[in-house]
N, C-alpha and C positions, 0 to 999 in steps of 0.2 A: 369856769367852764367845767362841766361834768359830762362824760360820755363813756360808753363801754368800748367803743372803737374810735381811734383817732387816726385819720389819714393825713399824710404830710407830703407835700411837694417841697423838697428841701431848698435852702437858700442857694443862690448863685451870685457870685461876685459881680457879674456883668450880665445885663439883659441880652439875650440872643434871640433874634427873630421877633416876630410880632408879639405884642402884649396880648396874652390870652389866658383863659382859665385852663386848668388841667382836666381835660375831658375824661381821661381814664379814671381818675379818682372820683369824678362826679358820677360816673357810671357805677363804680363800686358803692358809693354812698347811696345811689338810687336803689340798688339791689338789696343792700343791707337794710335800708329804711323800709322797703316793701316787706321785709321779713320781720319788722318791728324790732330791729336792733338800733339802739341809740348810737348815732354816728356823727362825727364832726370832721370837717376838712380844714386844714390850714395850708394855704397856697402862698408860700413865702415870696416867690418872685412877683406875684401880683400885688402883694402888700409892701413890696420894697424892702423886705428883710434880706440882708446879704450876708449875715454871719450866724453861726450856730449860737453864739452868745445872745444875740437879739432874739432868736427863736426861743431859747430856754427862758429868757426873761418873760416871755408871753405865757409860758407853761408852768413856771416854778410854783405858783400858788394854786395850780389846778389839782383836782383829785386825780390820782393815777388811773388811767384807763386800763382795761384788761388787755387790750391789744393796741399796738402802734404799728400801722402799715406805712412804709416809706417807699416811694418810687425812686429808682436810680437810673439816670439817663446815660451816664458815661463815667469813665474812670475819675475825671476831675470831681464829679458830683459824689463819687464814692468816698473821696477824702473827707468831704464835709459830712456825709452820712455816717461814716465810721466814727468821727468825733462825737456826733450827736448820739449815736448808739451807746457809746461809752458813758455819756451822761445819763441816759435813760436807764442803763443797767445799774448805775450807781445810785441814782435817786429814786427810781421806781423798780426795785428788784423783782417785783411780782408781775411786771408787765411783759407780755410776749412781744418780741420784736420780729416783724415780718417785712421782707423786702420783695419788690416786684418791679416790673418794667423790662424793657428790652435788654439793657445791660445786665440786670440781675438774672434774667433768663439764660442768657448765653454764657455767663460766668457763674452759674448757680452752684456748681460743685466747689468752686474756690471761695465764693462768698459764704456759703453755708459752713465752711470750716472755721470761720472767725468765731471766737467764743462769745462775742457780743450779739451775734445773730442767732435767732432761734429757727426761723423758717424762711425759705425762698419760695415764692409762688411763681411757677413757670408759665409763660405764655398768656393766653386769654384768661383773665383772672376772676371774672365774676362768680362762676360756679365754685371754683376752688376756694376763693377767699370766703364766700358765704358759708360753705360747708365747714371750713376751718374755724371760722368765728363761732358758728353755732355750737360746735363741739367744745371749744374752749369755754364759752359762756355757760354751757350746761354741764361743765366739769366732766365731760366724756372724753375718752381717748381720742386725740386728734391725729396721732401719727399715721393711721391708715388713709388719710385724706389723699385722694388722687391729685396729681399735678404739683406736689410739693417736693422740695429737697430739704433735708433736715439732718441734724447731727445727733448721734447717740454715742455719748462719751467722745471719743476722737474719730469715730467712723462716720463718714458722710453717706447718707442713705438717699437714694433717688427713687421716689415712688413712681408707679406707672402714671402715664399722662392722663389728664382730664379730657374727655371728648369736647370738641368745639360746640358752640351753641348753633344749632341748625338754623333756627328762624330768628333773625335779629329783631323782628317785630315783637317777639315775646319779651324782650328786655324792657323794664321800666325806663322811662326817660331819666337822663342824668339829673341829679339834684344840683342846681346852679346857685348855691348860697352866696357866691361871690359875684353874681351878675351885676348888681348895682355898683360895686367897687370897680369891676371891669369897665363898665361903660363910663363911669366918672373919670377913669384914668385914660380914656381914649382907646380902649381895646374894643373888640367885637366878639360876639358869641361864636362858637365853633360847633359843628355838627359832624357826626359820622353818618354818611349815607351808605357805607359798605365797610367791610373789613377784608384785609388781605389783598392779594394781587393774583391775577391769572397768568402772569408771565414769570419767568425764572431768571431774572438778571443775576449774574454771578457775584456781583459785589454787594447785593442787597440782602438784609436780614429778614425782610417782611415775609416773603413766602416761606423761608426757612423756619420762622417763628411758628407759623400756623401748621406747617408740615409735621411738626413734632407731636401734634395732637390728632386723634382720629376725627375725620370729618372733612367737609369741603373747605379748601383753603381760601376761596373767594366767595363771599356771601354779600348780598345787597338787601337793603331794606326796601319795602314797597314805597311807591310814590305817595300813597295815602298816609302811611305811617310817618314819613318825613314831613309832609304838610302839617300833620297834627302837631308834631314837635315845634315846627316853625311858628305855628299859631300861638303856642304856649310861651314863646319868648319874644314874639314880635311886639314892638312898642304899640301902645293903644292908639296912637295917631301918628301920621307921618311915615316916612320911609324907614325900613329896617335894614340893617347890614348884618351879614353873617359870612363865615368862611367854612367851607367843607374841608375836613382834614383827612379825607380818604386818601389812601395810597394811589388809587386809580378810580376816579369818580364815575366815568362813563360805563365801564364794564366791557365785557368781551363781546365782539361781533354784533350781529343784528339784534340779539337779545338786549345787550347793554344799550344800544342806540334807541330801541323801542322804549325801554324804561326811562331813558333821559328825555325823550320826546313826551312821554306821559307825565313826567314830573313837570315839564314846562307847561303842558296843557292844564294841569291841576293848579299851578301857580296862577296862570292866566285866569282861570275860572274863579279862583278865590278872590281876585281883586287886590291881593296883597301887593304893596309897593316895596320891592326888595332890591338890594344890590348885593351880589354875592360873587364868590370866587371858588375855584377848586383846582385840583391837580389831576393831570392825566398824561397818558403816553402821547407821543407825537402822532402815532397811527390811529389814535382816537379822534383826531381833529378832522371833523367833517363840516364843510361849509354850511350846508342846509341845517344840520343839527345845531351848530354853534350860533347861527343866525337866529334860530328859534329860541335858544337859551338866552341870547342877548336881549331878545324882545321882552323877556320877563325878568331881566335884572342882572344877567351875567356881565361882569365888568373885568374880572381878573382871572387869568389862566396860568397855572404853573406847569411847565413841561420840563422833563429831564432829557436834554440833548445828550449830555455826558461827554460826547466827543464828535468831531467831524472826520476822524481818521478811521478808515475801514477796519484796520487790524484791531484797534481799541474797541470799536463797536462789537466786533466779533468776540473779543476776549470778555467783554462785559455781558455777552448774551443778549444784546438789545434787540436783535432781529429787525433792525431798521437800517437804512442807509443814510449817508450825509444828505443826499438829495431829499429824502423824506423829512429829515430834520428841517431843512430849509423850507420845504413846501408848507410844513405846519406853521412855521413862523410867518411866512408870507400870507397864509390864509388868515391868521389871527390879526395881522397888521391891516389887511384889506377890510376886515370886519370892524376895525378900530377897537379891538379888544386889547387891553394891556396884558403884557406877557412877562412872566418871571421865568428865568431860564436856569436850570441846574447844569453845571459843566464841570467835568474832570479834565483839567488841562493836560495832565500827563499821568501815565501809569509806570510801574517799574521797568517795563520793557520799551518805553518810548525812546525813539531815536531823536537826534537833533532835527532831522528833516521832518519827522512827524510833528514835533513841537512847532516848527515853523509853519507847517500846514494848518495846525489848529489856530495859531495866532493869525494867520492870513484870513481864515474864515471869520474869526472874531471881528476883523476890521470891516467886514461887509454884511454880516448878519443884521437883520432888522432889529434885533434885541440883544443887548449886551448882558452877560451873566451878572448876577448879584455879587459873586465872589469867584475867585480863581484859586483852585487848590489842586493838589495831587490826589491820587487814589488812596483812600484809607481802607486797609484790609480788615474786615470785621470777622470776629469769631463765628463759626457756624456756617459760613458762606462757602460756596464752591471755590471762590478764589483763595480762601485759606488753604484748602486741600491742594489747589493748583500750585501755589507757591511753596507749600510744604514739601510736595513731591519733588520739586526742583531745588530743594535745599536753599531757598532764598528767604525763608521766613525767620524773622527774629522775634521770638516769643518771650515776653516778660511775664511777670506774675499775673497782671491784669491788662496786658496790652499786646497787640501784634504790630509788627512793622516790617515792611519790605523796602529796602533801599533801591532807588533807581540804578540800573546798570551803568548808565551814561554819567560820567563824573560831572559834567556841566549841569545836568539836570538835578544831580544831588545838591549842587550848590544853589540852584534855583529853589529847590524844596526847602533848604535851610533858610534861605532869604525870606520865603513866604512865612515860615514859622516865626522868624525873627520879627517880621512886620505884622504879625497877626493882630497885635494891639491896635494897629493902624486900620487894617481893612475890616475888622469886626464892627467898629462904629459906622463905617461906610455902609456895610451890608445892612446893619440895623436901620440906618437912615433911609436906605432905599426901600426896605420893607415898610417903614413908616409911611413913606411917600406913596407906595402902592395902596396901603390901607386907606389913604385919603380918597381913593377912588370909591371906596365903600362907605366911608363915614366922613363927615365934614370937620372932624376934630383936627386942630392945628398942632403940629409938633414943633417946638422951638428949643428943645434941650440940646441940640447939636448944631455946630456951626454950619453955615450955608455951604462953605467950600467943601465940606465933607460929603456932599451929595454927588460929587463928580465920580461916577463909577469908573471912568477911565483912569482915575488915579491908581487903581489896583493894577490895571494893565501896564502902567508905566514902570512897575517893578520889573517887567520883563526887559 
């Protein structure tokens, strides 16, 4: 293998969530390729690579690229990425090492201080990475590039932010070099119909990520542009399956609903046989709109309830009520649409009465959550500031933690962490089961009894 730029989704010891391609790297590859830059992508989870050693065996005989770009999803991934960066620095000393992704963006100042890291690309990466790559490949000074954090000697330098891409239709389609492997492994293609979110949930990094850059934090692609990409990946005959990975597919208010109706009309007019799913807020669930979308292939809807406790919903900035949560699930059930639910069982301020209230709701909701966890406080979010101001935040080098005030809930949180190895395969199996709504591939690698979602609830 020879390329100027190598993009890597690093190994993970365990598959989490549905089997899919890394769309962010595919977009970077598309932008670089359109600029006539020789680029390759290695997607380790898709190819079943679970160790750094296995990854390096794939690369050891290759010619060193000028740039290696690596996405970092969380602190556990950073442990793996750090080991790989040490190998790259030793074996390919002339290669520039660039990190990107949510975790890298929000911990950019600390990751850029590591000697094995040359650059961190912050936020939306296409423009920044392209400009950086062009300057490196043309042997021009790259340090003025907007949107990067880098190190000069021992000083970490944070450049000004790169403006957001105003019109997403201007982006070239992602290069899906792993699509055959994805389909052969039982996965399905993913698409972005939009970027960002128009709400401001206090626990979420999405809006905060895009607010760091000049421009509109929520942008959507046109229905025509989406249809064009769907045609490019739709199988030549028979039904096609895909999953939208938008943080909020429908969009805000009447404008978002009109766009979603137009998308359904264009799918209907195209004659494409689709099965698809997406994520949205509960207050985006509208009976007429979702019935229209179902008529052209909608099968799976993911919604974030987060809680059924009013105080928690207010703390999370959800701007919805428990009754709205319930009404959305009931509408989806009446339309016979499968629903995937995100749920935060407790937060650091949760009382035992509130925990009991959430559990009581879980017993009667028409859909049970895929997993039950406590609140994770993420860097850069309003909740980080909230708990920091109250001296409740425990900050490590690359992690944040807030312990529940209630001792019994602390014990529950510890139990959930202890049994994470149990409920992770359950969650994965549930996601696999949902994916079968979109594709007929059968999954047999997990035991049947692990499909019982209520097993997680029994930990309570």
